[in-house]
N, C-alpha and C positions, 0 to 999 in steps of 0.2 A: 716193536717199541719205537716211539719217535725219539730221534736223537736231538736233544735240546742243548748239547754242548757247544753248538756253533754260535750261540747268542753272545753278543758283546754287551757288557754292562755300560750303562750311560744314564745320566740324570735326564729326566723328561719333564719339561715345564708344562704348564697348562696351555701352551700356545695352541695345541690341537683342540683344546676344549672351548676356545673362544670362537664363535662363529666368524668365519673369514670368507669374504667373497673369493671363491676359487672354483676352477673347473675340476670336476671329479676326474681322477685318473682314468684314462681311456685305454691304457695298455698295462700289461703286467710290469713292464719296466717303470711306468709312472707310479705304480703301486709300491714298487721297491723304493723309489725315491721318496714317496710320502712316508713310508715306514722309517726310513733312515732319518728323514727330517724330524719326525716325531721323537725318535730316540735321542737325537743330538740336541734338540731344542727344548728340553724339558727339565723342570725342577723335580718332578716325581721320578723315583727310581723304577723304571720299567725297562724291559728288553723287548725288542721287536725285530722280527726277521721275516723275509719272504724267501722261501726255499722250496726245494722239491723233495717230497717224501714219497718213496716208492712210486715215482713217476707222476705224482700229482702236485700241482702248485699248492703251497701251503703258507698261509700267513699265520705266524705264531706270535703271541704277545704274552709276556710274563709280568705279573704284578707281584709286588713284595708281599701283600697280604690282602685279605678280603675287604678291609676298609678302603684301601687304595683302589681296588677294583671297582667297588661301588661308586667311588668318587669319579673315576675316569673312564670306565668301560663304555658308557653310552656315547660320550663325545668321541672316543677313539673309534668306536664302531662306525659312527656317521662320517668321520673324517678320513679313515683309513680302511677299515674292514669292508664296509659296504661297497666302496669303489673298487677294492680288490676283487671282491666276489663278482661284481658286474663285469669287470675286465676279464677275469679268469673264465667265467661262464661263456663269454663271447669267443674265447680263444681255445678252450679245451673242454673235454667232456666232464671232468670232475675236479673240484678244488675244495680246499678245506680252510677253516678258520679255527685255530686252536687258542684257547685261553688257559693259562697256567698260573697257579698261585704258588709262590715260593714257600709260604707258610700259611696254612698247612700245605704239604706237597700234594696238590690236587690239580686235575686238568679236565677240560671239556673240549670236545671236538664238534664243530658244526659243519654240515655239508652246505657249501655255498648255493647249490642249485635249489635245495628244498628248505634251507634254514633249520632243518632238524638237527638236534644235538644228541650226543650219547649220554648226556648228564655228567655229573661230577664223579670222577673216579680217582683213585690214587695214581700218582705218576708211574708207579711201578707196573700198573695194569693197563695203562693207556696205550691202546693199540686199535685205532679206528679202521685200519685198512684190512 
């Protein structure tokens, strides 16, 4: 089971949703900074963390609900998740991108290297490793 208790709540504005001229993160530490910046600079309540789960770099983002995810996931993926996966794939053998909904309590895990997802499952049964 993925431990999601390390996430810090913070408002998230749409700053990450606006196209900005920036260089994509080149290292995992850059991805951590991008995740932290998205979490701190937002109006929308999301949580974001880069952590290690069972030895694998994992970017996890939590949205309050499905509507919020539909509104923000594409931009978040382009600004934070895609660069994270590129950086992680260059540094380690396997990395993951986890999307969680607070309501309903569902989650999905994507493998960075292939883009494949396990589909949506209840948080209680979420165990991609």
